[in-house]
OpenMM code with the backbone's topology and positions (N, CA, C; nanometers):
from openmm import Vec3, app, unit

residues = "UNK UNK UNK UNK UNK UNK UNK UNK UNK UNK UNK UNK UNK UNK UNK UNK UNK UNK UNK UNK UNK UNK UNK UNK UNK UNK UNK UNK UNK UNK UNK UNK UNK UNK UNK UNK UNK UNK UNK UNK UNK UNK UNK UNK UNK UNK UNK UNK UNK UNK UNK UNK UNK UNK UNK UNK UNK UNK UNK UNK UNK UNK UNK UNK UNK UNK UNK UNK UNK UNK UNK UNK UNK UNK UNK UNK UNK UNK UNK UNK UNK UNK UNK UNK UNK UNK UNK UNK UNK UNK UNK UNK UNK UNK UNK UNK UNK UNK UNK UNK UNK UNK UNK UNK UNK UNK UNK UNK UNK UNK UNK UNK UNK UNK UNK UNK UNK UNK UNK UNK UNK UNK UNK UNK UNK UNK UNK UNK UNK UNK UNK UNK UNK UNK UNK UNK UNK UNK UNK UNK UNK UNK UNK UNK UNK UNK UNK UNK UNK UNK UNK UNK UNK UNK UNK UNK UNK UNK UNK UNK UNK UNK UNK UNK UNK UNK UNK UNK UNK UNK UNK UNK UNK UNK UNK".split()
positions = [
    Vec3(-9.1217, -7.1534, -9.1168),
    Vec3(-8.9961, -7.1112, -9.0595),
    Vec3(-9.0173, -7.0350, -8.9287),
    Vec3(-9.1184, -6.9432, -8.9277),
    Vec3(-9.1388, -6.8650, -8.8072),
    Vec3(-9.1811, -6.9541, -8.6908),
    Vec3(-9.2527, -7.0630, -8.7180),
    Vec3(-9.2915, -7.1547, -8.6107),
    Vec3(-9.1696, -7.2295, -8.5570),
    Vec3(-9.0755, -7.2588, -8.6437),
    Vec3(-8.9524, -7.3241, -8.6013),
    Vec3(-8.8749, -7.2334, -8.5056),
    Vec3(-8.8703, -7.1049, -8.5352),
    Vec3(-8.8026, -7.0088, -8.4481),
    Vec3(-8.8741, -7.0017, -8.3141),
    Vec3(-9.0065, -6.9936, -8.3161),
    Vec3(-9.0844, -6.9861, -8.1918),
    Vec3(-9.0654, -7.1125, -8.1076),
    Vec3(-9.0703, -7.2267, -8.1709),
    Vec3(-9.0538, -7.3538, -8.0994),
    Vec3(-8.9124, -7.3633, -8.0429),
    Vec3(-8.8127, -7.3212, -8.1212),
    Vec3(-8.6739, -7.3245, -8.0736),
    Vec3(-8.6568, -7.2343, -7.9524),
    Vec3(-8.7151, -7.1147, -7.9579),
    Vec3(-8.7060, -7.0229, -7.8450),
    Vec3(-8.7753, -7.0824, -7.7227),
    Vec3(-8.8930, -7.1399, -7.7424),
    Vec3(-8.9668, -7.2019, -7.6323),
    Vec3(-8.8846, -7.3129, -7.5680),
    Vec3(-8.8230, -7.3979, -7.6483),
    Vec3(-8.7412, -7.5068, -7.5942),
    Vec3(-8.6204, -7.4530, -7.5183),
    Vec3(-8.5620, -7.3447, -7.5683),
    Vec3(-8.4498, -7.2829, -7.4988),
    Vec3(-8.4927, -7.2320, -7.3616),
    Vec3(-8.6055, -7.1623, -7.3553),
    Vec3(-8.6563, -7.1102, -7.2278),
    Vec3(-8.6881, -7.2253, -7.1331),
    Vec3(-8.7479, -7.3316, -7.1851),
    Vec3(-8.7796, -7.4479, -7.1010),
    Vec3(-8.6524, -7.5113, -7.0449),
    Vec3(-8.5500, -7.5238, -7.1282),
    Vec3(-8.4246, -7.5833, -7.0821),
    Vec3(-8.3599, -7.4966, -6.9754),
    Vec3(-8.3601, -7.3661, -6.9962),
    Vec3(-8.3026, -7.2753, -6.8965),
    Vec3(-8.3839, -7.2803, -6.7677),
    Vec3(-8.5153, -7.2857, -6.7811),
    Vec3(-8.6018, -7.2930, -6.6640),
    Vec3(-8.5806, -7.4234, -6.5892),
    Vec3(-8.5643, -7.5332, -6.6621),
    Vec3(-8.5432, -7.6629, -6.5973),
    Vec3(-8.4145, -7.6613, -6.5158),
    Vec3(-8.3131, -7.5964, -6.5694),
    Vec3(-8.1864, -7.5882, -6.4968),
    Vec3(-8.2048, -7.5128, -6.3659),
    Vec3(-8.2898, -7.4097, -6.3668),
    Vec3(-8.3152, -7.3339, -6.2450),
    Vec3(-8.4037, -7.4106, -6.1488),
    Vec3(-8.4973, -7.4887, -6.1987),
    Vec3(-8.5907, -7.5623, -6.1141),
    Vec3(-8.5180, -7.6550, -6.0191),
    Vec3(-8.4065, -7.7099, -6.0626),
    Vec3(-8.3342, -7.8055, -5.9797),
    Vec3(-8.2781, -7.7413, -5.8532),
    Vec3(-8.2769, -7.6075, -5.8462),
    Vec3(-8.2258, -7.5404, -5.7268),
    Vec3(-8.3309, -7.5310, -5.6164),
    Vec3(-8.4573, -7.5575, -5.6465),
    Vec3(-8.5621, -7.5530, -5.5458),
    Vec3(-8.5562, -7.6780, -5.4591),
    Vec3(-8.5589, -7.6581, -5.3277),
    Vec3(-8.5679, -7.7696, -5.2351),
    Vec3(-8.7130, -7.7768, -5.1888),
    Vec3(-8.7756, -7.8899, -5.2135),
    Vec3(-8.9175, -7.9039, -5.1828),
    Vec3(-8.9372, -8.0165, -5.0824),
    Vec3(-8.9969, -7.9818, -4.9689),
    Vec3(-9.0341, -8.0792, -4.8674),
    Vec3(-9.1813, -8.1132, -4.8925),
    Vec3(-9.2081, -8.2300, -4.9470),
    Vec3(-9.3446, -8.2650, -4.9880),
    Vec3(-9.4441, -8.2630, -4.8722),
    Vec3(-9.3974, -8.2768, -4.7491),
    Vec3(-9.4893, -8.2735, -4.6354),
    Vec3(-9.5423, -8.1325, -4.6089),
    Vec3(-9.4766, -8.0302, -4.6656),
    Vec3(-9.5183, -7.8913, -4.6435),
    Vec3(-9.6007, -7.8347, -4.7591),
    Vec3(-9.6272, -7.9171, -4.8604),
    Vec3(-9.7045, -7.8698, -4.9752),
    Vec3(-9.8523, -7.8588, -4.9409),
    Vec3(-9.9153, -7.7540, -4.9919),
    Vec3(-10.0591, -7.7337, -4.9741),
    Vec3(-10.1297, -7.8096, -5.0870),
    Vec3(-10.1692, -7.9328, -5.0589),
    Vec3(-10.2266, -8.0219, -5.1613),
    Vec3(-10.3568, -7.9677, -5.2207),
    Vec3(-10.4416, -7.9069, -5.1385),
    Vec3(-10.5689, -7.8572, -5.1922),
    Vec3(-10.5448, -7.7425, -5.2903),
    Vec3(-10.4507, -7.6539, -5.2603),
    Vec3(-10.4178, -7.5473, -5.3554),
    Vec3(-10.3505, -7.6034, -5.4797),
    Vec3(-10.2713, -7.7073, -5.4624),
    Vec3(-10.2066, -7.7700, -5.5785),
    Vec3(-10.3109, -7.8229, -5.6766),
    Vec3(-10.4186, -7.8792, -5.6252),
    Vec3(-10.5258, -7.9315, -5.7115),
    Vec3(-10.5936, -7.8166, -5.7857),
    Vec3(-10.6228, -7.7082, -5.7143),
    Vec3(-10.6856, -7.5913, -5.7775),
    Vec3(-10.5938, -7.5355, -5.8864),
    Vec3(-10.4665, -7.5201, -5.8534),
    Vec3(-10.3724, -7.4624, -5.9495),
    Vec3(-10.3482, -7.5549, -6.0685),
    Vec3(-10.3531, -7.6854, -6.0466),
    Vec3(-10.3406, -7.7789, -6.1581),
    Vec3(-10.4588, -7.7632, -6.2537),
    Vec3(-10.5766, -7.7422, -6.2000),
    Vec3(-10.6954, -7.7191, -6.2830),
    Vec3(-10.6794, -7.5907, -6.3651),
    Vec3(-10.6284, -7.4863, -6.3020),
    Vec3(-10.6038, -7.3601, -6.3726),
    Vec3(-10.5002, -7.3819, -6.4827),
    Vec3(-10.3958, -7.4562, -6.4512),
    Vec3(-10.2907, -7.4854, -6.5492),
    Vec3(-10.3473, -7.5590, -6.6709),
    Vec3(-10.4286, -7.6605, -6.6453),
    Vec3(-10.4865, -7.7384, -6.7559),
    Vec3(-10.5718, -7.6498, -6.8467),
    Vec3(-10.6543, -7.5637, -6.7877),
    Vec3(-10.7396, -7.4775, -6.8704),
    Vec3(-10.6560, -7.3739, -6.9453),
    Vec3(-10.5537, -7.3208, -6.8806),
    Vec3(-10.4671, -7.2206, -6.9434),
    Vec3(-10.3948, -7.2787, -7.0646),
    Vec3(-10.3341, -7.3933, -7.0468),
    Vec3(-10.2503, -7.4494, -7.1519),
    Vec3(-10.3276, -7.5237, -7.2603),
    Vec3(-10.4351, -7.5919, -7.2253),
    Vec3(-10.5068, -7.6712, -7.3262),
    Vec3(-10.5629, -7.5835, -7.4379),
    Vec3(-10.6218, -7.4700, -7.4028),
    Vec3(-10.6769, -7.3835, -7.5063),
    Vec3(-10.5648, -7.3199, -7.5883),
    Vec3(-10.4516, -7.2907, -7.5276),
    Vec3(-10.3398, -7.2323, -7.6015),
    Vec3(-10.2816, -7.3311, -7.7024),
    Vec3(-10.2704, -7.4537, -7.6633),
    Vec3(-10.2179, -7.5560, -7.7545),
    Vec3(-10.3113, -7.5726, -7.8739),
    Vec3(-10.4410, -7.5805, -7.8484),
    Vec3(-10.5377, -7.5922, -7.9585),
    Vec3(-10.5308, -7.4703, -8.0498),
    Vec3(-10.5203, -7.3520, -7.9889),
    Vec3(-10.5129, -7.2276, -8.0653),
    Vec3(-10.3892, -7.2264, -8.1562),
    Vec3(-10.2736, -7.2629, -8.1014),
    Vec3(-10.1507, -7.2620, -8.1813),
    Vec3(-10.1576, -7.3596, -8.2973),
    Vec3(-10.2165, -7.4767, -8.2754),
    Vec3(-10.2297, -7.5735, -8.3845),
    Vec3(-10.3252, -7.5236, -8.4914),
    Vec3(-10.4360, -7.4625, -8.4490),
    Vec3(-10.5323, -7.4106, -8.5470),
    Vec3(-10.4726, -7.2925, -8.6231),
    Vec3(-10.3992, -7.2071, -8.5547),
    Vec3(-10.3388, -7.0902, -8.6185),
    Vec3(-10.2305, -7.1312, -8.7188),
    Vec3(-10.1630, -7.2406, -8.6886),
    Vec3(-10.0580, -7.2920, -8.7766),
    Vec3(-10.1148, -7.3330, -8.9123),
    Vec3(-10.2376, -7.3800, -8.9122),
    Vec3(-10.3030, -7.4278, -9.0337),
    Vec3(-10.3960, -7.3178, -9.0862),
    Vec3(-10.3571, -7.2523, -9.1955),
    Vec3(-10.4366, -7.1418, -9.2500),
    Vec3(-10.5796, -7.1822, -9.2829),
    Vec3(-10.6034, -7.3095, -9.3102),
    Vec3(-10.7386, -7.3562, -9.3409),
    Vec3(-10.8285, -7.3493, -9.2174),
    Vec3(-10.7687, -7.3408, -9.0985),
    Vec3(-10.8471, -7.3388, -8.9751),
    Vec3(-10.8487, -7.2007, -8.9098),
    Vec3(-10.8384, -7.0943, -8.9878),
    Vec3(-10.8307, -6.9598, -8.9327),
    Vec3(-10.9569, -6.9233, -8.8537),
    Vec3(-11.0742, -6.9701, -8.8979),
    Vec3(-11.1974, -6.9433, -8.8233),
    Vec3(-11.1961, -7.0146, -8.6882),
    Vec3(-11.1406, -7.1346, -8.6869),
    Vec3(-11.1276, -7.2090, -8.5612),
    Vec3(-11.0330, -7.1346, -8.4680),
    Vec3(-10.9236, -7.0835, -8.5227),
    Vec3(-10.8265, -7.0092, -8.4420),
    Vec3(-10.8908, -6.8847, -8.3817),
    Vec3(-10.9691, -6.8130, -8.4613),
    Vec3(-11.0374, -6.6937, -8.4095),
    Vec3(-11.1319, -6.7295, -8.2963),
    Vec3(-11.2053, -6.8386, -8.3132),
    Vec3(-11.2973, -6.8843, -8.2097),
    Vec3(-11.2212, -6.9254, -8.0831),
    Vec3(-11.1115, -6.9960, -8.1015),
    Vec3(-11.0307, -7.0384, -7.9871),
    Vec3(-10.9660, -6.9194, -7.9162),
    Vec3(-10.9348, -6.8157, -7.9917),
    Vec3(-10.8769, -6.6970, -7.9298),
    Vec3(-10.9791, -6.6329, -7.8347),
    Vec3(-11.1048, -6.6312, -7.8741),
    Vec3(-11.2102, -6.5803, -7.7858),
    Vec3(-11.2223, -6.6661, -7.6606),
    Vec3(-11.2174, -6.7973, -7.6772),
    Vec3(-11.2228, -6.8888, -7.5630),
    Vec3(-11.1018, -6.8664, -7.4722),
    Vec3(-10.9867, -6.8462, -7.5336),
    Vec3(-10.8640, -6.8248, -7.4571),
    Vec3(-10.8756, -6.6989, -7.3705),
    Vec3(-10.9293, -6.5908, -7.4255),
    Vec3(-10.9447, -6.4668, -7.3490),
    Vec3(-11.0430, -6.4856, -7.2330),
    Vec3(-11.1499, -6.5578, -7.2577),
    Vec3(-11.2473, -6.5839, -7.1510),
    Vec3(-11.1842, -6.6716, -7.0420),
    Vec3(-11.1115, -6.7728, -7.0838),
    Vec3(-11.0427, -6.8610, -6.9888),
    Vec3(-10.9412, -6.7825, -6.9068),
    Vec3(-10.8656, -6.6945, -6.9734),
    Vec3(-10.7682, -6.6112, -6.9022),
    Vec3(-10.8369, -6.5262, -6.7953),
    Vec3(-10.9514, -6.4693, -6.8278),
    Vec3(-11.0252, -6.3865, -6.7309),
    Vec3(-11.0712, -6.4690, -6.6113),
    Vec3(-11.1235, -6.5882, -6.6382),
    Vec3(-11.1687, -6.6754, -6.5293),
    Vec3(-11.0520, -6.7216, -6.4430),
    Vec3(-10.9414, -6.7566, -6.5062),
    Vec3(-10.8234, -6.7999, -6.4317),
    Vec3(-10.7663, -6.6862, -6.3476),
    Vec3(-10.7701, -6.5652, -6.4007),
    Vec3(-10.7177, -6.4504, -6.3271),
    Vec3(-10.7983, -6.4254, -6.2000),
    Vec3(-10.9281, -6.4438, -6.2063),
    Vec3(-11.0122, -6.4282, -6.0868),
    Vec3(-10.9669, -6.5270, -5.9795),
    Vec3(-10.9437, -6.6498, -6.0183),
    Vec3(-10.9006, -6.7530, -5.9231),
    Vec3(-10.7626, -6.7222, -5.8659),
    Vec3(-10.6703, -6.6829, -5.9519),
    Vec3(-10.5337, -6.6533, -5.9075),
    Vec3(-10.5314, -6.5281, -5.8195),
    Vec3(-10.6063, -6.4245, -5.8570),
    Vec3(-10.6142, -6.3047, -5.7724),
    Vec3(-10.6596, -6.3405, -5.6314),
    Vec3(-10.7603, -6.4243, -5.6217),
    Vec3(-10.8116, -6.4642, -5.4903),
    Vec3(-10.7043, -6.5386, -5.4100),
    Vec3(-10.6317, -6.6273, -5.4751),
    Vec3(-10.5257, -6.7039, -5.4079),
    Vec3(-10.4141, -6.6109, -5.3620),
    Vec3(-10.3688, -6.5225, -5.4503),
    Vec3(-10.2585, -6.4336, -5.4147),
    Vec3(-10.2986, -6.3323, -5.3083),
    Vec3(-10.4232, -6.2897, -5.3100),
    Vec3(-10.4718, -6.1983, -5.2063),
    Vec3(-10.4728, -6.2672, -5.0704),
    Vec3(-10.5123, -6.3923, -5.0674),
    Vec3(-10.5214, -6.4660, -4.9413),
    Vec3(-10.3857, -6.5129, -4.8900),
    Vec3(-10.3001, -6.5638, -4.9780),
    Vec3(-10.1769, -6.6302, -4.9355),
    Vec3(-10.0485, -6.5542, -4.9697),
    Vec3(-10.0544, -6.4569, -5.0594),
    Vec3(-9.9316, -6.3981, -5.1116),
    Vec3(-9.8728, -6.4927, -5.2147),
    Vec3(-9.7473, -6.4648, -5.2566),
    Vec3(-9.6860, -6.5499, -5.3588),
    Vec3(-9.6595, -6.6881, -5.3018),
    Vec3(-9.6907, -6.7888, -5.3797),
    Vec3(-9.6702, -6.9279, -5.3390),
    Vec3(-9.5640, -6.9905, -5.4283),
    Vec3(-9.4478, -7.0115, -5.3725),
    Vec3(-9.3388, -7.0712, -5.4470),
    Vec3(-9.3526, -7.2217, -5.4536),
    Vec3(-9.2606, -7.2870, -5.5246),
    Vec3(-9.2629, -7.4329, -5.5380),
    Vec3(-9.2575, -7.5052, -5.4035),
    Vec3(-9.1996, -7.4395, -5.3054),
    Vec3(-9.1895, -7.4990, -5.1728),
    Vec3(-9.3269, -7.5137, -5.1066),
    Vec3(-9.4269, -7.4386, -5.1569),
    Vec3(-9.5607, -7.4411, -5.0967),
    Vec3(-9.6652, -7.5112, -5.1828),
    Vec3(-9.6524, -7.4993, -5.3164),
    Vec3(-9.7535, -7.5576, -5.4060),
    Vec3(-9.6915, -7.6383, -5.5204),
    Vec3(-9.5650, -7.6710, -5.5092),
    Vec3(-9.4989, -7.7474, -5.6142),
    Vec3(-9.4590, -7.6581, -5.7305),
    Vec3(-9.3785, -7.7138, -5.8177),
    Vec3(-9.3263, -7.6370, -5.9311),
    Vec3(-9.4379, -7.5955, -6.0260),
    Vec3(-9.5259, -7.6884, -6.0606),
    Vec3(-9.6354, -7.6552, -6.1534),
    Vec3(-9.7288, -7.5531, -6.0910),
    Vec3(-9.7612, -7.5702, -5.9641),
    Vec3(-9.8510, -7.4760, -5.8973),
    Vec3(-9.7973, -7.3349, -5.8986),
    Vec3(-9.6710, -7.3206, -5.8661),
    Vec3(-9.6097, -7.1884, -5.8655),
    Vec3(-9.5997, -7.1319, -6.0070),
    Vec3(-9.5670, -7.2174, -6.1010),
    Vec3(-9.5530, -7.1729, -6.2400),
    Vec3(-9.6858, -7.1228, -6.2966),
    Vec3(-9.7943, -7.1859, -6.2586),
    Vec3(-9.9237, -7.1432, -6.3135),
    Vec3(-9.9616, -7.0047, -6.2622),
    Vec3(-9.9215, -6.9695, -6.1405),
    Vec3(-9.9463, -6.8334, -6.0921),
    Vec3(-9.8814, -6.7334, -6.1873),
    Vec3(-9.7569, -6.7619, -6.2229),
    Vec3(-9.6858, -6.6748, -6.3161),
    Vec3(-9.7532, -6.6725, -6.4535),
    Vec3(-9.7891, -6.7891, -6.5048),
    Vec3(-9.8476, -6.7960, -6.6392),
    Vec3(-9.9762, -6.7141, -6.6495),
    Vec3(-10.0602, -6.7229, -6.5487),
    Vec3(-10.1861, -6.6485, -6.5521),
    Vec3(-10.1582, -6.4981, -6.5523),
    Vec3(-10.0621, -6.4550, -6.4730),
    Vec3(-10.0258, -6.3129, -6.4723),
    Vec3(-9.9635, -6.2737, -6.6057),
    Vec3(-9.8801, -6.3587, -6.6604),
    Vec3(-9.8177, -6.3314, -6.7901),
    Vec3(-9.9238, -6.3154, -6.8993),
    Vec3(-10.0322, -6.3886, -6.8903),
    Vec3(-10.1371, -6.3833, -6.9923),
    Vec3(-10.2423, -6.2770, -6.9630),
    Vec3(-10.2249, -6.2022, -6.8555),
    Vec3(-10.3223, -6.1010, -6.8146),
    Vec3(-10.2980, -5.9682, -6.8867),
    Vec3(-10.3851, -5.8719, -6.8582),
    Vec3(-10.3722, -5.7382, -6.9145),
    Vec3(-10.2515, -5.6666, -6.8526),
    Vec3(-10.2102, -5.5582, -6.9148),
    Vec3(-10.0926, -5.4834, -6.8725),
    Vec3(-10.1041, -5.4356, -6.7277),
    Vec3(-10.2191, -5.3816, -6.6903),
    Vec3(-10.2355, -5.3292, -6.5542),
    Vec3(-10.2137, -5.4388, -6.4499),
    Vec3(-10.2657, -5.5573, -6.4747),
    Vec3(-10.2465, -5.6697, -6.3824),
    Vec3(-10.0992, -5.7070, -6.3753),
    Vec3(-10.0330, -5.7124, -6.4885),
    Vec3(-9.8903, -5.7445, -6.4903),
    Vec3(-9.8113, -5.6425, -6.4090),
    Vec3(-9.8415, -5.5156, -6.4278),
    Vec3(-9.7720, -5.4113, -6.3530),
    Vec3(-9.8022, -5.4211, -6.2032),
    Vec3(-9.9258, -5.4538, -6.1684),
    Vec3(-9.9647, -5.4648, -6.0279),
    Vec3(-9.8890, -5.5759, -5.9559),
    Vec3(-9.8603, -5.6856, -6.0262),
    Vec3(-9.7933, -5.7994, -5.9641),
    Vec3(-9.6412, -5.7981, -5.9803),
    Vec3(-9.5880, -5.7031, -6.0541),
    Vec3(-9.4446, -5.7014, -6.0815),
    Vec3(-9.3618, -5.6960, -5.9528),
    Vec3(-9.3987, -5.6117, -5.8596),
    Vec3(-9.3202, -5.6024, -5.7348),
    Vec3(-9.3270, -5.7324, -5.6555),
    Vec3(-9.4439, -5.7956, -5.6513),
    Vec3(-9.4577, -5.9226, -5.5809),
    Vec3(-9.3683, -6.0289, -5.6444),
    Vec3(-9.3640, -6.0291, -5.7761),
    Vec3(-9.2825, -6.1275, -5.8471),
    Vec3(-9.1337, -6.0969, -5.8293),
    Vec3(-9.0975, -5.9705, -5.8267),
    Vec3(-8.9572, -5.9352, -5.7986),
    Vec3(-8.9160, -5.9858, -5.6603),
    Vec3(-9.0032, -5.9646, -5.5617),
    Vec3(-8.9734, -6.0114, -5.4254),
    Vec3(-8.9657, -6.1639, -5.4214),
    Vec3(-9.0558, -6.2304, -5.4926),
    Vec3(-9.0552, -6.3771, -5.4970),
    Vec3(-8.9257, -6.4284, -5.5598),
    Vec3(-8.8789, -6.3617, -5.6644),
    Vec3(-8.7530, -6.4026, -5.7286),
    Vec3(-8.6359, -6.3838, -5.6321),
    Vec3(-8.6363, -6.2721, -5.5613),
    Vec3(-8.5300, -6.2442, -5.4640),
    Vec3(-8.5287, -6.3493, -5.3524),
    Vec3(-8.6479, -6.3996, -5.3159),
    Vec3(-8.6610, -6.4995, -5.2094),
    Vec3(-8.6492, -6.6434, -5.2595),
    Vec3(-8.6197, -6.6610, -5.3888),
    Vec3(-8.6041, -6.7956, -5.4436),
    Vec3(-8.7357, -6.8704, -5.4596),
    Vec3(-8.8456, -6.7968, -5.4813),
    Vec3(-8.9777, -6.8584, -5.4926),
    Vec3(-9.0315, -6.8600, -5.6351),
    Vec3(-8.9526, -6.8112, -5.7291),
    Vec3(-8.9929, -6.8102, -5.8695),
    Vec3(-8.8653, -6.8126, -5.9538),
    Vec3(-8.8747, -6.8645, -6.0726),
    Vec3(-8.7600, -6.8683, -6.1628),
    Vec3(-8.7200, -6.7269, -6.2054),
    Vec3(-8.5915, -6.7008, -6.2082),
    Vec3(-8.5422, -6.5710, -6.2539),
    Vec3(-8.5851, -6.5449, -6.3981),
    Vec3(-8.5919, -6.6496, -6.4771),
    Vec3(-8.6338, -6.6336, -6.6170),
    Vec3(-8.7789, -6.5859, -6.6261),
    Vec3(-8.8627, -6.6238, -6.5299),
    Vec3(-9.0011, -6.5751, -6.5307),
    Vec3(-9.0060, -6.4243, -6.5098),
    Vec3(-8.9274, -6.3761, -6.4153),
    Vec3(-8.9217, -6.2315, -6.3918),
    Vec3(-8.8728, -6.1601, -6.5177),
    Vec3(-8.7715, -6.2129, -6.5817),
    Vec3(-8.7182, -6.1517, -6.7046),
    Vec3(-8.8258, -6.1458, -6.8130),
    Vec3(-8.8997, -6.2540, -6.8286),
    Vec3(-9.0061, -6.2593, -6.9301),
    Vec3(-9.1127, -6.1542, -6.9005),
    Vec3(-9.1532, -6.1438, -6.7737),
    Vec3(-9.2569, -6.0465, -6.7379),
    Vec3(-9.2070, -5.9036, -6.7580),
    Vec3(-9.0845, -5.8755, -6.7176),
    Vec3(-9.0312, -5.7403, -6.7365),
    Vec3(-9.0244, -5.7045, -6.8848),
    Vec3(-8.9783, -5.7981, -6.9672),
    Vec3(-8.9738, -5.7728, -7.1113),
    Vec3(-9.1134, -5.7515, -7.1686),
    Vec3(-9.2084, -5.8319, -7.1253),
    Vec3(-9.3452, -5.8197, -7.1771),
    Vec3(-9.4046, -5.6841, -7.1402),
    Vec3(-9.3847, -5.6416, -7.0166),
    Vec3(-9.4346, -5.5110, -6.9743),
    Vec3(-9.3659, -5.4005, -7.0548),
    Vec3(-9.2348, -5.4116, -7.0720),
    Vec3(-9.1635, -5.3111, -7.1513),
    Vec3(-9.2174, -5.3025, -7.2932),
    Vec3(-9.2402, -5.4170, -7.3560),
    Vec3(-9.2930, -5.4175, -7.4929),
    Vec3(-9.4313, -5.3526, -7.4985),
    Vec3(-9.5143, -5.3833, -7.4003),
    Vec3(-9.6519, -5.3316, -7.3998),
    Vec3(-9.6580, -5.1825, -7.3686),
    Vec3(-9.5518, -5.1288, -7.3100),
    Vec3(-9.5488, -4.9856, -7.2778),
    Vec3(-9.4583, -4.9078, -7.3731),
    Vec3(-9.4163, -4.9722, -7.4823),
    Vec3(-9.3381, -4.9036, -7.5843),
    Vec3(-9.1905, -4.8910, -7.5533),
    Vec3(-9.1430, -4.9650, -7.4552),
    Vec3(-9.0003, -4.9619, -7.4199),
    Vec3(-8.9305, -5.0817, -7.4827),
    Vec3(-8.7981, -5.0771, -7.4810),
    Vec3(-8.7206, -5.1900, -7.5324),
    Vec3(-8.7074, -5.2974, -7.4256),
    Vec3(-8.6941, -5.4192, -7.4724),
    Vec3(-8.6719, -5.5316, -7.3818),
    Vec3(-8.5314, -5.5254, -7.3234),
    Vec3(-8.5169, -5.5822, -7.2061),
    Vec3(-8.3856, -5.5931, -7.1439),
    Vec3(-8.3234, -5.7285, -7.1789),
    Vec3(-8.4062, -5.8344, -7.1792),
    Vec3(-8.3558, -5.9706, -7.1935),
    Vec3(-8.3821, -6.0327, -7.3302),
    Vec3(-8.4635, -5.9707, -7.4121),
    Vec3(-8.4920, -6.0238, -7.5451),
    Vec3(-8.5746, -6.1503, -7.5434),
    Vec3(-8.6683, -6.1603, -7.4489),
    Vec3(-8.7480, -6.2823, -7.4353),
    Vec3(-8.8769, -6.2803, -7.5172),
    Vec3(-8.9148, -6.1650, -7.5694),
    Vec3(-9.0425, -6.1516, -7.6381),
    Vec3(-9.0228, -6.1304, -7.7878),
    Vec3(-9.0768, -6.2203, -7.8655),
    Vec3(-9.0755, -6.2036, -8.0098),
    Vec3(-9.2042, -6.1361, -8.0526),
    Vec3(-9.2005, -6.0672, -8.1636),
    Vec3(-9.3221, -6.0098, -8.2192),
    Vec3(-9.3153, -6.0171, -8.3703),
    Vec3(-9.4323, -6.0168, -8.4309),
    Vec3(-9.4419, -6.0266, -8.5758),
    Vec3(-9.4751, -5.8902, -8.6338),
    Vec3(-9.3963, -5.8467, -8.7298),
    Vec3(-9.4257, -5.7234, -8.8014),
    Vec3(-9.5493, -5.7480, -8.8863),
    Vec3(-9.6532, -5.6712, -8.8639),
    Vec3(-9.7811, -5.6953, -8.9319),
    Vec3(-9.7732, -5.6715, -9.0821),
    Vec3(-9.6821, -5.5884, -9.1254),
    Vec3(-9.6699, -5.5599, -9.2686),
    Vec3(-9.5865, -5.6646, -9.3410),
    Vec3(-9.4769, -5.7069, -9.2805),
    Vec3(-9.3875, -5.7995, -9.3491),
    Vec3(-9.4086, -5.9454, -9.3082),
    Vec3(-9.4686, -5.9673, -9.1908),
    Vec3(-9.4877, -6.1026, -9.1403),
    Vec3(-9.3618, -6.1616, -9.0784),
    Vec3(-9.2536, -6.0834, -9.0701),
    Vec3(-9.1285, -6.1313, -9.0126),
    Vec3(-9.1337, -6.1225, -8.8601),
    Vec3(-9.0657, -6.2176, -8.7961),
    Vec3(-9.0577, -6.2201, -8.6503),
    Vec3(-8.9304, -6.1493, -8.6056),
    Vec3(-8.9455, -6.0646, -8.5048),
    Vec3(-8.8329, -5.9897, -8.4519),
    Vec3(-8.8256, -6.0059, -8.2996),
    Vec3(-8.7056, -5.9890, -8.2500),
    Vec3(-8.6832, -5.9761, -8.1059),
    Vec3(-8.6037, -5.8485, -8.0894),
    Vec3(-8.6640, -5.7501, -8.0234),
    Vec3(-8.6013, -5.6205, -8.0065),
    Vec3(-8.5633, -5.6009, -7.8609),
    Vec3(-8.4378, -5.5688, -7.8351),
    Vec3(-8.3952, -5.5441, -7.6981),
    Vec3(-8.2837, -5.4411, -7.6970),
    Vec3(-8.2487, -5.3936, -7.5747),
    Vec3(-8.1441, -5.2898, -7.5584),
    Vec3(-8.0124, -5.3388, -7.6110),
] * unit.nanometer
topology = app.Topology()
chain = topology.addChain("A")
for resn in residues:
    res = topology.addResidue(resn, chain)
    for name in ("N", "CA", "C"):
        topology.addAtom(name, app.Element.getBySymbol(name[0]), res)
């Protein structure tokens, strides 16, 4: 049941994000193709290990596999963050107009999967990118909620679910 709730929430966020994506105007002649290739590689490594982890975690018989994949996921996140930090330091925020929708989205995903300090460090950049139409508003909401949860505050948008370790129930807590 809890996986059904998580999947339903994920599909809802994807649908809302897709509706926002259509507002981006992209001139393909202005895309940085070499950065798009790098960011696609980061995206593949970020998502492939997460998908394997979620499938292994879903099956209690594969709990050792899930633990092993979680270690791989953390290492992958660290490696991806090094690459994204270098890109953002050199170019600043790259919206879909510069690296395509997937390229821009992977910048956000890597920051979302990073430690709290990294998330806080990039929050202002992401706020500015949202104001300039270079990132989905839902991404900013997700990051703000995640930072709030990690710092003991309540969510504003209710985008982050968490599992009560004692009861195993999933909750979404917000203002």
